[in-house]
C-alpha positions as CSV (number, residue, x, y, z in Angstrom):
1,M,-65.9,153.8,44.7
2,Q,-64.0,150.6,44.1
3,L,-65.0,146.9,44.0
4,T,-63.1,143.7,43.5
5,A,-65.4,140.8,42.4
6,K,-65.7,137.9,40.1
7,L,-67.0,138.4,36.6
8,V,-70.0,135.9,36.2
9,Q,-71.6,137.2,33.0
10,V,-71.0,139.5,30.0
11,L,-74.2,140.9,28.5
12,P,-74.5,141.6,24.8
13,L,-72.7,144.8,23.6
14,Q,-75.2,147.7,22.9
15,S,-74.4,150.4,20.5
16,G,-76.2,153.2,18.7
17,T,-76.0,156.8,17.5
18,G,-76.9,159.8,19.6
19,R,-76.6,163.5,19.3
20,N,-72.9,163.3,20.2
21,G,-72.2,160.5,17.7
22,E,-71.8,156.8,18.0
23,W,-71.8,155.1,21.4
24,R,-71.1,151.6,22.8
25,K,-72.1,150.2,26.2
26,Q,-71.0,146.8,27.7
27,E,-72.8,145.6,30.8
28,I,-71.2,143.0,33.0
29,I,-72.4,141.1,36.1
30,L,-70.0,140.9,39.0
31,E,-70.5,138.7,42.1
32,T,-69.0,139.6,45.4
33,D,-67.4,137.2,47.9
34,G,-68.5,136.6,51.4
35,Q,-71.2,134.9,53.3
36,Y,-73.9,136.7,51.4
37,P,-72.6,137.2,47.8
38,R,-74.3,140.0,45.8
39,K,-74.6,140.4,42.0
40,I,-74.0,143.8,40.6
41,C,-74.6,145.0,37.0
42,I,-72.0,147.5,35.9
43,A,-72.0,149.5,32.6
44,I,-68.7,150.2,30.8
45,W,-68.9,152.9,28.1
46,G,-66.9,153.6,25.0
47,D,-63.2,153.1,24.8
48,K,-63.1,151.7,28.4
49,I,-64.4,148.4,27.0
50,N,-61.5,145.9,26.9
51,N,-62.7,142.5,25.8
52,N,-59.4,140.9,26.9
53,Q,-60.3,141.6,30.5
54,L,-64.0,140.6,30.2
55,Q,-63.6,136.9,30.5
56,T,-66.1,135.0,32.7
57,G,-64.3,133.9,35.9
58,N,-61.8,136.8,36.0
59,M,-61.5,138.7,39.2
60,L,-61.8,142.3,38.3
61,T,-61.1,145.5,40.2
62,V,-63.6,148.2,39.0
63,D,-63.6,151.9,39.9
64,F,-67.1,153.2,39.4
65,D,-69.6,156.0,40.1
66,I,-73.2,155.6,41.0
67,E,-75.7,158.0,39.4
68,S,-79.4,158.3,39.7
69,R,-81.8,160.2,37.5
70,E,-85.6,160.9,37.4
71,F,-87.8,160.2,34.4
72,N,-91.6,160.5,34.4
73,G,-91.7,160.3,38.2
74,K,-89.5,157.2,38.5
75,W,-85.9,157.0,39.6
76,Y,-83.3,155.0,37.7
77,T,-79.8,154.2,39.1
78,D,-76.7,153.4,37.0
79,V,-73.4,152.0,38.1
80,K,-70.9,153.3,35.6
81,A,-67.3,152.0,35.5
82,W,-64.5,154.5,34.7
83,K,-61.6,152.0,35.2
84,V,-61.6,148.2,34.9
85,E,-58.5,146.0,35.7
86,V,-57.9,142.4,36.2
87,A,-57.4,142.0,40.0
88,G,-53.8,141.8,40.9
89,A,-52.5,143.1,37.5
90,S,-50.2,146.0,37.6
91,S,-51.0,149.1,35.7
92,P,-49.2,149.8,32.4
93,A,-46.2,152.2,32.7
94,G,-48.1,155.0,31.0
95,Q,-51.0,155.0,33.5
96,Q,-50.9,156.9,36.8
97,Q,-50.2,154.9,39.8
98,S,-52.2,155.4,43.0
99,P,-50.5,157.6,45.6
100,P,-48.4,156.0,48.3
101,P,-50.1,155.5,51.6
102,A,-50.1,158.5,54.0
103,A,-47.6,158.6,56.8
104,P,-49.0,157.2,60.1
105,F,-50.1,159.5,62.8
106,P,-47.5,160.3,65.3
107,Q,-47.6,158.3,68.5
108,P,-47.9,160.0,71.9
109,Q,-44.2,159.3,72.6
110,D,-43.3,161.0,69.3
111,M,-45.2,164.2,70.1
112,P,-43.3,167.3,71.3
113,Q,-43.5,168.1,75.0
114,F,-44.7,171.6,76.0
115,S,-43.7,173.2,79.2
116,A,-46.7,175.5,79.4
117,P,-48.6,175.2,82.8
118,L,-51.9,173.5,82.7
119,P,-54.9,175.6,83.7
120,N,-56.1,175.4,87.3
121,P,-59.2,173.1,87.2
122,T,-61.0,175.4,89.8
123,D,-60.8,178.4,87.5
124,D,-64.1,179.7,86.0
125,L,-64.7,179.4,82.3
126,P,-63.6,182.5,80.4
127,F,-67.1,183.2,78.9
């Protein structure tokens, strides 16, 4: 999923040590545009944290996944970013660009014409 919204708050950096080694997590609050703006807390993990992008007021484009898990009979949902960019900024040359848009569907005048006869509407169904 992807979202473009304004960064309104950067929460304190969290870090620790787990069974897989050290970890870092940066949570940010984005606010959507529109008649009914929504605030969304998104977590950025590890080397995806780029403090140069995380300036309050920046418009960010965030690619993310939503994941829910159960613990002791309660469900918890996380929004985890896997790519964060300043909106409108081009990707560095080393990063993969998004694929070009697909070709449009052919219009009826572009479709090949077949000369096969149409079935007689009074025929019974074949089954």
